[in-house]
VOFI-503367 format. One record per atom (N, C-alpha, C): residue number from 1; residue in one letter; x, y, z. Coordinates in nm, 3 decimals. Layout:
! residues N
node n=NUM	res=A	xx=X	yy=Y	zz=Z
...
***
This chain:
! residues 147
node n=1	res=M	xx=3.058	yy=4.187	zz=-3.375
node n=1	res=M	xx=3.078	yy=4.092	zz=-3.270
node n=1	res=M	xx=3.054	yy=4.147	zz=-3.140
node n=2	res=P	xx=2.977	yy=4.097	zz=-3.038
node n=2	res=P	xx=2.952	yy=4.157	zz=-2.909
node n=2	res=P	xx=3.097	yy=4.173	zz=-2.826
node n=3	res=Q	xx=3.096	yy=4.278	zz=-2.770
node n=3	res=Q	xx=3.217	yy=4.313	zz=-2.677
node n=3	res=Q	xx=3.198	yy=4.239	zz=-2.540
node n=4	res=K	xx=3.300	yy=4.180	zz=-2.500
node n=4	res=K	xx=3.306	yy=4.102	zz=-2.369
node n=4	res=K	xx=3.331	yy=4.211	zz=-2.264
node n=5	res=T	xx=3.262	yy=4.174	zz=-2.145
node n=5	res=T	xx=3.276	yy=4.273	zz=-2.029
node n=5	res=T	xx=3.368	yy=4.201	zz=-1.929
node n=6	res=T	xx=3.448	yy=4.271	zz=-1.866
node n=6	res=T	xx=3.538	yy=4.202	zz=-1.778
node n=6	res=T	xx=3.455	yy=4.191	zz=-1.634
node n=7	res=H	xx=3.517	yy=4.121	zz=-1.552
node n=7	res=H	xx=3.462	yy=4.100	zz=-1.414
node n=7	res=H	xx=3.442	yy=4.240	zz=-1.346
node n=8	res=K	xx=3.545	yy=4.324	zz=-1.352
node n=8	res=K	xx=3.545	yy=4.444	zz=-1.287
node n=8	res=K	xx=3.422	yy=4.531	zz=-1.345
node n=9	res=Q	xx=3.410	yy=4.530	zz=-1.474
node n=9	res=Q	xx=3.303	yy=4.603	zz=-1.530
node n=9	res=Q	xx=3.175	yy=4.557	zz=-1.499
node n=10	res=R	xx=3.150	yy=4.434	zz=-1.493
node n=10	res=R	xx=3.023	yy=4.371	zz=-1.450
node n=10	res=R	xx=2.998	yy=4.414	zz=-1.296
node n=11	res=R	xx=3.098	yy=4.411	zz=-1.209
node n=11	res=R	xx=3.087	yy=4.438	zz=-1.074
node n=11	res=R	xx=3.044	yy=4.605	zz=-1.056
node n=12	res=A	xx=3.120	yy=4.669	zz=-1.135
node n=12	res=A	xx=3.081	yy=4.815	zz=-1.123
node n=12	res=A	xx=2.939	yy=4.856	zz=-1.186
node n=13	res=K	xx=2.904	yy=4.777	zz=-1.274
node n=13	res=K	xx=2.769	yy=4.806	zz=-1.339
node n=13	res=K	xx=2.664	yy=4.750	zz=-1.239
node n=14	res=N	xx=2.664	yy=4.643	zz=-1.185
node n=14	res=N	xx=2.563	yy=4.583	zz=-1.103
node n=14	res=N	xx=2.582	yy=4.615	zz=-0.961
node n=15	res=G	xx=2.690	yy=4.668	zz=-0.924
node n=15	res=G	xx=2.703	yy=4.705	zz=-0.776
node n=15	res=G	xx=2.740	yy=4.579	zz=-0.692
node n=16	res=H	xx=2.833	yy=4.601	zz=-0.602
node n=16	res=H	xx=2.877	yy=4.483	zz=-0.525
node n=16	res=H	xx=2.769	yy=4.451	zz=-0.425
node n=17	res=A	xx=2.756	yy=4.324	zz=-0.393
node n=17	res=A	xx=2.647	yy=4.271	zz=-0.297
node n=17	res=A	xx=2.663	yy=4.343	zz=-0.158
node n=18	res=K	xx=2.792	yy=4.363	zz=-0.114
node n=18	res=K	xx=2.805	yy=4.416	zz=0.028
node n=18	res=K	xx=2.749	yy=4.559	zz=0.024
node n=19	res=A	xx=2.797	yy=4.630	zz=-0.079
node n=19	res=A	xx=2.749	yy=4.772	zz=-0.095
node n=19	res=A	xx=2.594	yy=4.785	zz=-0.107
node n=20	res=R	xx=2.529	yy=4.699	zz=-0.181
node n=20	res=R	xx=2.392	yy=4.696	zz=-0.193
node n=20	res=R	xx=2.327	yy=4.673	zz=-0.068
node n=21	res=A	xx=2.383	yy=4.583	zz=0.030
node n=21	res=A	xx=2.320	yy=4.546	zz=0.145
node n=21	res=A	xx=2.330	yy=4.661	zz=0.244
node n=22	res=K	xx=2.443	yy=4.739	zz=0.246
node n=22	res=K	xx=2.455	yy=4.852	zz=0.331
node n=22	res=K	xx=2.364	yy=4.961	zz=0.290
node n=23	res=A	xx=2.345	yy=4.966	zz=0.167
node n=23	res=A	xx=2.266	yy=5.078	zz=0.116
node n=23	res=A	xx=2.118	yy=5.048	zz=0.136
node n=24	res=N	xx=2.079	yy=4.927	zz=0.142
node n=24	res=N	xx=1.941	yy=4.881	zz=0.161
node n=24	res=N	xx=1.923	yy=4.801	zz=0.276
node n=25	res=P	xx=1.913	yy=4.855	zz=0.406
node n=25	res=P	xx=1.911	yy=4.776	zz=0.535
node n=25	res=P	xx=1.782	yy=4.697	zz=0.542
node n=26	res=T	xx=1.674	yy=4.739	zz=0.466
node n=26	res=T	xx=1.550	yy=4.667	zz=0.483
node n=26	res=T	xx=1.553	yy=4.519	zz=0.430
node n=27	res=S	xx=1.652	yy=4.488	zz=0.353
node n=27	res=S	xx=1.653	yy=4.351	zz=0.304
node n=27	res=S	xx=1.737	yy=4.256	zz=0.389
node n=28	res=A	xx=1.785	yy=4.305	zz=0.520
node n=28	res=A	xx=1.860	yy=4.218	zz=0.610
node n=28	res=A	xx=1.753	yy=4.141	zz=0.673
node n=29	res=V	xx=1.789	yy=4.021	zz=0.724
node n=29	res=V	xx=1.707	yy=3.923	zz=0.787
node n=29	res=V	xx=1.698	yy=3.958	zz=0.945
node n=30	res=D	xx=1.791	yy=4.023	zz=1.003
node n=30	res=D	xx=1.787	yy=4.053	zz=1.147
node n=30	res=D	xx=1.715	yy=4.181	zz=1.167
node n=31	res=Q	xx=1.595	yy=4.204	zz=1.121
node n=31	res=Q	xx=1.531	yy=4.335	zz=1.139
node n=31	res=Q	xx=1.436	yy=4.309	zz=1.276
node n=32	res=D	xx=1.384	yy=4.428	zz=1.290
node n=32	res=D	xx=1.275	yy=4.413	zz=1.417
node n=32	res=D	xx=1.168	yy=4.325	zz=1.366
node n=33	res=P	xx=1.122	yy=4.222	zz=1.450
node n=33	res=P	xx=1.009	yy=4.123	zz=1.408
node n=33	res=P	xx=0.888	yy=4.197	zz=1.365
node n=34	res=A	xx=0.852	yy=4.318	zz=1.413
node n=34	res=A	xx=0.725	yy=4.378	zz=1.352
node n=34	res=A	xx=0.745	yy=4.411	zz=1.206
node n=35	res=N	xx=0.870	yy=4.425	zz=1.158
node n=35	res=N	xx=0.876	yy=4.456	zz=1.020
node n=35	res=N	xx=0.905	yy=4.346	zz=0.930
node n=36	res=R	xx=0.928	yy=4.225	zz=0.985
node n=36	res=R	xx=0.941	yy=4.109	zz=0.895
node n=36	res=R	xx=0.828	yy=4.047	zz=0.859
node n=37	res=P	xx=0.818	yy=4.020	zz=0.725
node n=37	res=P	xx=0.705	yy=3.960	zz=0.665
node n=37	res=P	xx=0.681	yy=3.821	zz=0.709
node n=38	res=G	xx=0.795	yy=3.738	zz=0.743
node n=38	res=G	xx=0.772	yy=3.602	zz=0.796
node n=38	res=G	xx=0.718	yy=3.580	zz=0.925
node n=39	res=V	xx=0.713	yy=3.685	zz=1.004
node n=39	res=V	xx=0.679	yy=3.677	zz=1.141
node n=39	res=V	xx=0.542	yy=3.609	zz=1.165
node n=40	res=P	xx=0.433	yy=3.666	zz=1.093
node n=40	res=P	xx=0.303	yy=3.596	zz=1.107
node n=40	res=P	xx=0.303	yy=3.451	zz=1.104
node n=41	res=M	xx=0.395	yy=3.397	zz=1.011
node n=41	res=M	xx=0.395	yy=3.256	zz=0.999
node n=41	res=M	xx=0.469	yy=3.178	zz=1.115
node n=42	res=E	xx=0.536	yy=3.266	zz=1.187
node n=42	res=E	xx=0.616	yy=3.192	zz=1.291
node n=42	res=E	xx=0.531	yy=3.196	zz=1.430
node n=43	res=T	xx=0.426	yy=3.263	zz=1.436
node n=43	res=T	xx=0.351	yy=3.255	zz=1.551
node n=43	res=T	xx=0.232	yy=3.170	zz=1.531
node n=44	res=A	xx=0.166	yy=3.138	zz=1.658
node n=44	res=A	xx=0.038	yy=3.063	zz=1.663
node n=44	res=A	xx=-0.071	yy=3.125	zz=1.611
node n=45	res=P	xx=-0.161	yy=3.071	zz=1.516
node n=45	res=P	xx=-0.269	yy=3.133	zz=1.467
node n=45	res=P	xx=-0.377	yy=3.163	zz=1.573
node n=46	res=K	xx=-0.436	yy=3.284	zz=1.549
node n=46	res=K	xx=-0.546	yy=3.335	zz=1.653
node n=46	res=K	xx=-0.662	yy=3.348	zz=1.567
node n=47	res=P	xx=-0.782	yy=3.335	zz=1.639
node n=47	res=P	xx=-0.910	yy=3.362	zz=1.566
node n=47	res=P	xx=-0.920	yy=3.519	zz=1.541
node n=48	res=L	xx=-0.981	yy=3.550	zz=1.428
node n=48	res=L	xx=-1.002	yy=3.701	zz=1.397
node n=48	res=L	xx=-1.096	yy=3.755	zz=1.497
node n=49	res=A	xx=-1.113	yy=3.881	zz=1.494
node n=49	res=A	xx=-1.192	yy=3.960	zz=1.610
node n=49	res=A	xx=-1.341	yy=3.927	zz=1.586
node n=50	res=G	xx=-1.392	yy=3.922	zz=1.463
node n=50	res=G	xx=-1.534	yy=3.891	zz=1.437
node n=50	res=G	xx=-1.559	yy=3.757	zz=1.427
node n=51	res=A	xx=-1.477	yy=3.651	zz=1.448
node n=51	res=A	xx=-1.504	yy=3.519	zz=1.413
node n=51	res=A	xx=-1.597	yy=3.462	zz=1.523
node n=52	res=R	xx=-1.676	yy=3.363	zz=1.489
node n=52	res=R	xx=-1.769	yy=3.291	zz=1.571
node n=52	res=R	xx=-1.696	yy=3.193	zz=1.657
node n=53	res=A	xx=-1.765	yy=3.135	zz=1.737
node n=53	res=A	xx=-1.711	yy=3.021	zz=1.847
node n=53	res=A	xx=-1.645	yy=2.911	zz=1.763
node n=54	res=P	xx=-1.549	yy=2.846	zz=1.822
node n=54	res=P	xx=-1.488	yy=2.742	zz=1.752
node n=54	res=P	xx=-1.577	yy=2.636	zz=1.702
node n=55	res=I	xx=-1.553	yy=2.552	zz=1.594
node n=55	res=I	xx=-1.634	yy=2.456	zz=1.537
node n=55	res=I	xx=-1.652	yy=2.342	zz=1.641
node n=56	res=A	xx=-1.756	yy=2.289	zz=1.659
node n=56	res=A	xx=-1.779	yy=2.173	zz=1.754
node n=56	res=A	xx=-1.725	yy=2.054	zz=1.681
node n=57	res=L	xx=-1.668	yy=1.973	zz=1.738
node n=57	res=L	xx=-1.612	yy=1.849	zz=1.676
node n=57	res=L	xx=-1.719	yy=1.748	zz=1.637
node n=58	res=Q	xx=-1.715	yy=1.686	zz=1.519
node n=58	res=Q	xx=-1.818	yy=1.597	zz=1.486
node n=58	res=Q	xx=-1.802	yy=1.457	zz=1.554
node n=59	res=H	xx=-1.897	yy=1.391	zz=1.587
node n=59	res=H	xx=-1.882	yy=1.258	zz=1.640
node n=59	res=H	xx=-1.938	yy=1.153	zz=1.545
node n=60	res=A	xx=-1.886	yy=1.053	zz=1.524
node n=60	res=A	xx=-1.927	yy=0.943	zz=1.424
node n=60	res=A	xx=-1.986	yy=0.824	zz=1.503
node n=61	res=E	xx=-2.091	yy=0.768	zz=1.435
node n=61	res=E	xx=-2.140	yy=0.646	zz=1.492
node n=61	res=E	xx=-2.083	yy=0.526	zz=1.415
node n=62	res=V	xx=-2.020	yy=0.542	zz=1.303
node n=62	res=V	xx=-1.964	yy=0.444	zz=1.222
node n=62	res=V	xx=-1.811	yy=0.444	zz=1.242
node n=63	res=P	xx=-1.733	yy=0.347	zz=1.220
node n=63	res=P	xx=-1.585	yy=0.353	zz=1.238
node n=63	res=P	xx=-1.518	yy=0.447	zz=1.134
node n=64	res=V	xx=-1.435	yy=0.541	zz=1.167
node n=64	res=V	xx=-1.370	yy=0.622	zz=1.080
node n=64	res=V	xx=-1.225	yy=0.606	zz=1.109
node n=65	res=F	xx=-1.133	yy=0.577	zz=1.002
node n=65	res=F	xx=-0.992	yy=0.553	zz=1.032
node n=65	res=F	xx=-0.919	yy=0.693	zz=1.020
node n=66	res=K	xx=-0.819	yy=0.707	zz=1.105
node n=66	res=K	xx=-0.738	yy=0.818	zz=1.089
node n=66	res=K	xx=-0.591	yy=0.777	zz=1.081
node n=67	res=H	xx=-0.514	yy=0.870	zz=1.032
node n=67	res=H	xx=-0.371	yy=0.844	zz=1.009
node n=67	res=H	xx=-0.303	yy=0.843	zz=1.152
node n=68	res=A	xx=-0.204	yy=0.763	zz=1.167
node n=68	res=A	xx=-0.144	yy=0.743	zz=1.296
node n=68	res=A	xx=-0.076	yy=0.881	zz=1.340
node n=69	res=G	xx=-0.035	yy=0.967	zz=1.241
node n=69	res=G	xx=0.036	yy=1.089	zz=1.283
node n=69	res=G	xx=-0.061	yy=1.185	zz=1.336
node n=70	res=R	xx=-0.191	yy=1.171	zz=1.313
node n=70	res=R	xx=-0.281	yy=1.284	zz=1.368
node n=70	res=R	xx=-0.314	yy=1.251	zz=1.503
node n=71	res=K	xx=-0.325	yy=1.365	zz=1.590
node n=71	res=K	xx=-0.366	yy=1.346	zz=1.722
node n=71	res=K	xx=-0.517	yy=1.338	zz=1.735
node n=72	res=Q	xx=-0.582	yy=1.415	zz=1.656
node n=72	res=Q	xx=-0.723	yy=1.410	zz=1.648
node n=72	res=Q	xx=-0.770	yy=1.426	zz=1.508
node n=73	res=M	xx=-0.905	yy=1.394	zz=1.485
node n=73	res=M	xx=-0.964	yy=1.412	zz=1.364
node n=73	res=M	xx=-1.000	yy=1.566	zz=1.338
node n=74	res=P	xx=-0.999	yy=1.585	zz=1.211
node n=74	res=P	xx=-1.043	yy=1.729	zz=1.178
node n=74	res=P	xx=-1.181	yy=1.762	zz=1.215
node n=75	res=P	xx=-1.227	yy=1.871	zz=1.238
node n=75	res=P	xx=-1.360	yy=1.910	zz=1.282
node n=75	res=P	xx=-1.460	yy=1.842	zz=1.207
node n=76	res=V	xx=-1.461	yy=1.829	zz=1.071
node n=76	res=V	xx=-1.569	yy=1.768	zz=0.981
node n=76	res=V	xx=-1.513	yy=1.659	zz=0.903
node n=77	res=F	xx=-1.560	yy=1.551	zz=0.883
node n=77	res=F	xx=-1.509	yy=1.434	zz=0.809
node n=77	res=F	xx=-1.632	yy=1.360	zz=0.753
node n=78	res=G	xx=-1.604	yy=1.274	zz=0.647
node n=78	res=G	xx=-1.711	yy=1.195	zz=0.590
node n=78	res=G	xx=-1.740	yy=1.073	zz=0.654
node n=79	res=T	xx=-1.871	yy=1.043	zz=0.675
node n=79	res=T	xx=-1.915	yy=0.910	zz=0.725
node n=79	res=T	xx=-2.033	yy=0.851	zz=0.633
node n=80	res=A	xx=-2.033	yy=0.911	zz=0.506
node n=80	res=A	xx=-2.142	yy=0.852	zz=0.433
node n=80	res=A	xx=-2.117	yy=0.708	zz=0.382
node n=81	res=Q	xx=-2.002	yy=0.658	zz=0.365
node n=81	res=Q	xx=-1.977	yy=0.535	zz=0.318
node n=81	res=Q	xx=-1.876	yy=0.463	zz=0.424
node n=82	res=P	xx=-1.943	yy=0.405	zz=0.525
node n=82	res=P	xx=-1.855	yy=0.341	zz=0.628
node n=82	res=P	xx=-1.794	yy=0.220	zz=0.564
node n=83	res=P	xx=-1.675	yy=0.183	zz=0.633
node n=83	res=P	xx=-1.600	yy=0.058	zz=0.572
node n=83	res=P	xx=-1.679	yy=-0.068	zz=0.611
node n=84	res=K	xx=-1.691	yy=-0.149	zz=0.520
node n=84	res=K	xx=-1.762	yy=-0.279	zz=0.540
node n=84	res=K	xx=-1.697	yy=-0.397	zz=0.443
node n=85	res=G	xx=-1.724	yy=-0.509	zz=0.496
node n=85	res=G	xx=-1.672	yy=-0.620	zz=0.415
node n=85	res=G	xx=-1.519	yy=-0.646	zz=0.423
node n=86	res=L	xx=-1.468	yy=-0.706	zz=0.318
node n=86	res=L	xx=-1.333	yy=-0.730	zz=0.299
node n=86	res=L	xx=-1.257	yy=-0.608	zz=0.279
node n=87	res=S	xx=-1.312	yy=-0.510	zz=0.194
node n=87	res=S	xx=-1.249	yy=-0.378	zz=0.183
node n=87	res=S	xx=-1.227	yy=-0.294	zz=0.307
node n=88	res=G	xx=-1.335	yy=-0.311	zz=0.389
node n=88	res=G	xx=-1.319	yy=-0.232	zz=0.511
node n=88	res=G	xx=-1.196	yy=-0.310	zz=0.612
node n=89	res=L	xx=-1.184	yy=-0.439	zz=0.606
node n=89	res=L	xx=-1.083	yy=-0.511	zz=0.676
node n=89	res=L	xx=-0.946	yy=-0.468	zz=0.617
node n=90	res=L	xx=-0.939	yy=-0.435	zz=0.489
node n=90	res=L	xx=-0.813	yy=-0.405	zz=0.412
node n=90	res=L	xx=-0.783	yy=-0.255	zz=0.454
node n=91	res=R	xx=-0.877	yy=-0.180	zz=0.467
node n=91	res=R	xx=-0.859	yy=-0.041	zz=0.501
node n=91	res=R	xx=-0.810	yy=-0.036	zz=0.648
node n=92	res=K	xx=-0.873	yy=-0.118	zz=0.732
node n=92	res=K	xx=-0.812	yy=-0.124	zz=0.875
node n=92	res=K	xx=-0.685	yy=-0.156	zz=0.880
node n=93	res=A	xx=-0.637	yy=-0.258	zz=0.809
node n=93	res=A	xx=-0.500	yy=-0.304	zz=0.803
node n=93	res=A	xx=-0.408	yy=-0.189	zz=0.756
node n=94	res=A	xx=-0.455	yy=-0.119	zz=0.643
node n=94	res=A	xx=-0.368	yy=-0.021	zz=0.594
node n=94	res=A	xx=-0.354	yy=0.091	zz=0.696
node n=95	res=Y	xx=-0.447	yy=0.138	zz=0.768
node n=95	res=Y	xx=-0.440	yy=0.242	zz=0.857
node n=95	res=Y	xx=-0.359	yy=0.210	zz=0.990
node n=96	res=A	xx=-0.334	yy=0.077	zz=0.998
node n=96	res=A	xx=-0.239	yy=0.035	zz=1.107
node n=96	res=A	xx=-0.104	yy=0.048	zz=1.072
node n=97	res=K	xx=-0.067	yy=0.077	zz=0.937
node n=97	res=K	xx=0.067	yy=0.105	zz=0.893
node n=97	res=K	xx=0.092	yy=0.247	zz=0.884
node n=98	res=P	xx=0.216	yy=0.294	zz=0.901
node n=98	res=P	xx=0.236	yy=0.441	zz=0.887
node n=98	res=P	xx=0.225	yy=0.487	zz=0.744
node n=99	res=D	xx=0.205	yy=0.627	zz=0.729
node n=99	res=D	xx=0.171	yy=0.683	zz=0.605
node n=99	res=D	xx=0.290	yy=0.680	zz=0.504
node n=100	res=H	xx=0.412	yy=0.675	zz=0.548
node n=100	res=H	xx=0.522	yy=0.685	zz=0.470
node n=100	res=H	xx=0.558	yy=0.548	zz=0.409
node n=101	res=K	xx=0.498	yy=0.436	zz=0.454
node n=101	res=K	xx=0.522	yy=0.310	zz=0.394
node n=101	res=K	xx=0.455	yy=0.278	zz=0.278
node n=102	res=P	xx=0.517	yy=0.227	zz=0.176
node n=102	res=P	xx=0.443	yy=0.197	zz=0.046
node n=102	res=P	xx=0.320	yy=0.090	zz=0.074
node n=103	res=G	xx=0.331	yy=-0.001	zz=0.172
node n=103	res=G	xx=0.221	yy=-0.084	zz=0.194
node n=103	res=G	xx=0.105	yy=-0.035	zz=0.235
node n=104	res=H	xx=0.113	yy=0.083	zz=0.307
node n=104	res=H	xx=-0.015	yy=0.157	zz=0.347
node n=104	res=H	xx=-0.098	yy=0.188	zz=0.235
node n=105	res=W	xx=-0.034	yy=0.253	zz=0.135
node n=105	res=W	xx=-0.100	yy=0.304	zz=0.009
node n=105	res=W	xx=-0.138	yy=0.182	zz=-0.075
node n=106	res=M	xx=-0.054	yy=0.077	zz=-0.088
node n=106	res=M	xx=-0.088	yy=-0.031	zz=-0.168
node n=106	res=M	xx=-0.218	yy=-0.103	zz=-0.114
node n=107	res=L	xx=-0.224	yy=-0.112	zz=0.023
node n=107	res=L	xx=-0.346	yy=-0.182	zz=0.080
node n=107	res=L	xx=-0.459	yy=-0.088	zz=0.051
node n=108	res=L	xx=-0.442	yy=0.046	zz=0.055
node n=108	res=L	xx=-0.567	yy=0.131	zz=0.035
node n=108	res=L	xx=-0.613	yy=0.112	zz=-0.122
node n=109	res=M	xx=-0.508	yy=0.111	zz=-0.216
node n=109	res=M	xx=-0.547	yy=0.088	zz=-0.346
node n=109	res=M	xx=-0.625	yy=-0.044	zz=-0.366
node n=110	res=L	xx=-0.573	yy=-0.161	zz=-0.302
node n=110	res=L	xx=-0.616	yy=-0.293	zz=-0.317
node n=110	res=L	xx=-0.768	yy=-0.283	zz=-0.260
node n=111	res=A	xx=-0.791	yy=-0.216	zz=-0.146
node n=111	res=A	xx=-0.926	yy=-0.204	zz=-0.087
node n=111	res=A	xx=-1.010	yy=-0.133	zz=-0.169
node n=112	res=D	xx=-0.973	yy=-0.029	zz=-0.256
node n=112	res=D	xx=-1.058	yy=0.040	zz=-0.349
node n=112	res=D	xx=-1.100	yy=-0.071	zz=-0.468
node n=113	res=R	xx=-1.017	yy=-0.145	zz=-0.512
node n=113	res=R	xx=-1.047	yy=-0.249	zz=-0.607
node n=113	res=R	xx=-1.140	yy=-0.347	zz=-0.556
node n=114	res=V	xx=-1.122	yy=-0.404	zz=-0.432
node n=114	res=V	xx=-1.204	yy=-0.501	zz=-0.379
node n=114	res=V	xx=-1.335	yy=-0.442	zz=-0.349
node n=115	res=D	xx=-1.342	yy=-0.322	zz=-0.314
node n=115	res=D	xx=-1.479	yy=-0.239	zz=-0.295
node n=115	res=D	xx=-1.555	yy=-0.247	zz=-0.418
node n=116	res=V	xx=-1.488	yy=-0.221	zz=-0.539
node n=116	res=V	xx=-1.571	yy=-0.221	zz=-0.654
node n=116	res=V	xx=-1.620	yy=-0.353	zz=-0.694
node n=117	res=W	xx=-1.535	yy=-0.468	zz=-0.674
node n=117	res=W	xx=-1.592	yy=-0.601	zz=-0.696
node n=117	res=W	xx=-1.700	yy=-0.646	zz=-0.598
node n=118	res=E	xx=-1.687	yy=-0.587	zz=-0.476
node n=118	res=E	xx=-1.804	yy=-0.635	zz=-0.376
node n=118	res=E	xx=-1.934	yy=-0.562	zz=-0.429
node n=119	res=H	xx=-1.923	yy=-0.444	zz=-0.476
node n=119	res=H	xx=-2.029	yy=-0.353	zz=-0.518
node n=119	res=H	xx=-2.089	yy=-0.435	zz=-0.648
node n=120	res=R	xx=-2.008	yy=-0.477	zz=-0.735
node n=120	res=R	xx=-2.065	yy=-0.556	zz=-0.852
node n=120	res=R	xx=-2.121	yy=-0.678	zz=-0.817
node n=121	res=L	xx=-2.075	yy=-0.750	zz=-0.717
node n=121	res=L	xx=-2.122	yy=-0.879	zz=-0.673
node n=121	res=L	xx=-2.260	yy=-0.857	zz=-0.607
node n=122	res=R	xx=-2.271	yy=-0.755	zz=-0.517
node n=122	res=R	xx=-2.393	yy=-0.704	zz=-0.456
node n=122	res=R	xx=-2.505	yy=-0.674	zz=-0.557
node n=123	res=K	xx=-2.463	yy=-0.599	zz=-0.673
node n=123	res=K	xx=-2.551	yy=-0.553	zz=-0.769
node n=123	res=K	xx=-2.605	yy=-0.662	zz=-0.855
node n=124	res=S	xx=-2.527	yy=-0.762	zz=-0.864
node n=124	res=S	xx=-2.554	yy=-0.872	zz=-0.964
node n=124	res=S	xx=-2.639	yy=-0.996	zz=-0.880
node n=125	res=L	xx=-2.636	yy=-0.998	zz=-0.757
node n=125	res=L	xx=-2.711	yy=-1.101	zz=-0.686
node n=125	res=L	xx=-2.852	yy=-1.114	zz=-0.693
node n=126	res=P	xx=-2.928	yy=-1.010	zz=-0.715
node n=126	res=P	xx=-3.064	yy=-1.020	zz=-0.748
node n=126	res=P	xx=-3.100	yy=-1.106	zz=-0.871
node n=127	res=W	xx=-3.018	yy=-1.094	zz=-0.984
node n=127	res=W	xx=-3.055	yy=-1.185	zz=-1.098
node n=127	res=W	xx=-2.965	yy=-1.279	zz=-1.119
node n=128	res=A	xx=-2.833	yy=-1.288	zz=-1.046
node n=128	res=A	xx=-2.759	yy=-1.404	zz=-1.071
node n=128	res=A	xx=-2.801	yy=-1.530	zz=-0.995
node n=129	res=A	xx=-2.857	yy=-1.513	zz=-0.865
node n=129	res=A	xx=-2.887	yy=-1.630	zz=-0.795
node n=129	res=A	xx=-2.999	yy=-1.700	zz=-0.861
node n=130	res=P	xx=-3.119	yy=-1.637	zz=-0.906
node n=130	res=P	xx=-3.232	yy=-1.702	zz=-0.978
node n=130	res=P	xx=-3.180	yy=-1.763	zz=-1.113
node n=131	res=S	xx=-3.089	yy=-1.705	zz=-1.185
node n=131	res=S	xx=-3.040	yy=-1.755	zz=-1.308
node n=131	res=S	xx=-2.958	yy=-1.873	zz=-1.275
node n=132	res=A	xx=-2.868	yy=-1.884	zz=-1.161
node n=132	res=A	xx=-2.793	yy=-2.002	zz=-1.131
node n=132	res=A	xx=-2.895	yy=-2.113	zz=-1.094
node n=133	res=A	xx=-2.990	yy=-2.077	zz=-1.028
node n=133	res=A	xx=-3.095	yy=-2.181	zz=-0.988
node n=133	res=A	xx=-3.163	yy=-2.242	zz=-1.105
node n=134	res=V	xx=-3.195	yy=-2.172	zz=-1.200
node n=134	res=V	xx=-3.259	yy=-2.215	zz=-1.335
node n=134	res=V	xx=-3.164	yy=-2.288	zz=-1.403
node n=135	res=L	xx=-3.035	yy=-2.257	zz=-1.413
node n=135	res=L	xx=-2.941	yy=-2.346	zz=-1.476
node n=135	res=L	xx=-2.909	yy=-2.477	zz=-1.414
node n=136	res=V	xx=-2.911	yy=-2.472	zz=-1.275
node n=136	res=V	xx=-2.901	yy=-2.597	zz=-1.204
node n=136	res=V	xx=-3.002	yy=-2.703	zz=-1.232
node n=137	res=A	xx=-3.133	yy=-2.638	zz=-1.224
node n=137	res=A	xx=-3.251	yy=-2.711	zz=-1.243
node n=137	res=A	xx=-3.268	yy=-2.763	zz=-1.386
node n=138	res=G	xx=-3.224	yy=-2.680	zz=-1.481
node n=138	res=G	xx=-3.222	yy=-2.724	zz=-1.621
node n=138	res=G	xx=-3.130	yy=-2.842	zz=-1.653
node n=139	res=G	xx=-3.009	yy=-2.827	zz=-1.584
node n=139	res=G	xx=-2.907	yy=-2.928	zz=-1.607
node n=139	res=G	xx=-2.946	yy=-3.052	zz=-1.531
node n=140	res=L	xx=-3.020	yy=-3.062	zz=-1.427
node n=140	res=L	xx=-3.068	yy=-3.184	zz=-1.357
node n=140	res=L	xx=-3.178	yy=-3.240	zz=-1.446
node n=141	res=M	xx=-3.262	yy=-3.146	zz=-1.497
node n=141	res=M	xx=-3.366	yy=-3.211	zz=-1.575
node n=141	res=M	xx=-3.316	yy=-3.283	zz=-1.712
node n=142	res=W	xx=-3.203	yy=-3.228	zz=-1.769
node n=142	res=W	xx=-3.147	yy=-3.278	zz=-1.885
node n=142	res=W	xx=-3.072	yy=-3.404	zz=-1.855
node n=143	res=R	xx=-3.012	yy=-3.419	zz=-1.740
node n=143	res=R	xx=-2.949	yy=-3.548	zz=-1.697
node n=143	res=R	xx=-3.052	yy=-3.652	zz=-1.687
node n=144	res=G	xx=-3.170	yy=-3.617	zz=-1.618
node n=144	res=G	xx=-3.272	yy=-3.710	zz=-1.602
node n=144	res=G	xx=-3.336	yy=-3.760	zz=-1.726
node n=145	res=R	xx=-3.343	yy=-3.689	zz=-1.833
node n=145	res=R	xx=-3.405	yy=-3.738	zz=-1.948
node n=145	res=R	xx=-3.303	yy=-3.815	zz=-2.031
node n=146	res=R	xx=-3.174	yy=-3.788	zz=-2.007
node n=146	res=R	xx=-3.072	yy=-3.866	zz=-2.087
node n=146	res=R	xx=-3.046	yy=-3.990	zz=-2.020
node n=147	res=A	xx=-3.073	yy=-4.020	zz=-1.898
node n=147	res=A	xx=-3.049	yy=-4.152	zz=-1.836
node n=147	res=A	xx=-3.169	yy=-4.246	zz=-1.848
***
């Protein structure tokens, strides 16, 4: 059966926390900032010595929505699929709401679904419209013969 160790035995074996902190002063938080590993994260980022000029901001000819919390757009963003139709109106309404509200994300998901249906409708119009015309004409001819 394993032998139980007492609190004093564990303390002597592992060393007391205060004694360890005194023995190892490099683990203290109040060190010289030059020696602290977190200091680079606490300062503003600077470009590297060999870096090129800053990226020029992209300008869009189509409407691009941005979150209300952002002061400016990122340097590069997508404009390949501009918002259009009912899905575009839904996206515009979604971006008028703050990001932390569920309605913002629900409207964006609804806009995605509506966009799919708009695409399907646009894709089916070339054959659906003539087919509907043929069906209507055939129905009228059938009624004419029946009367």
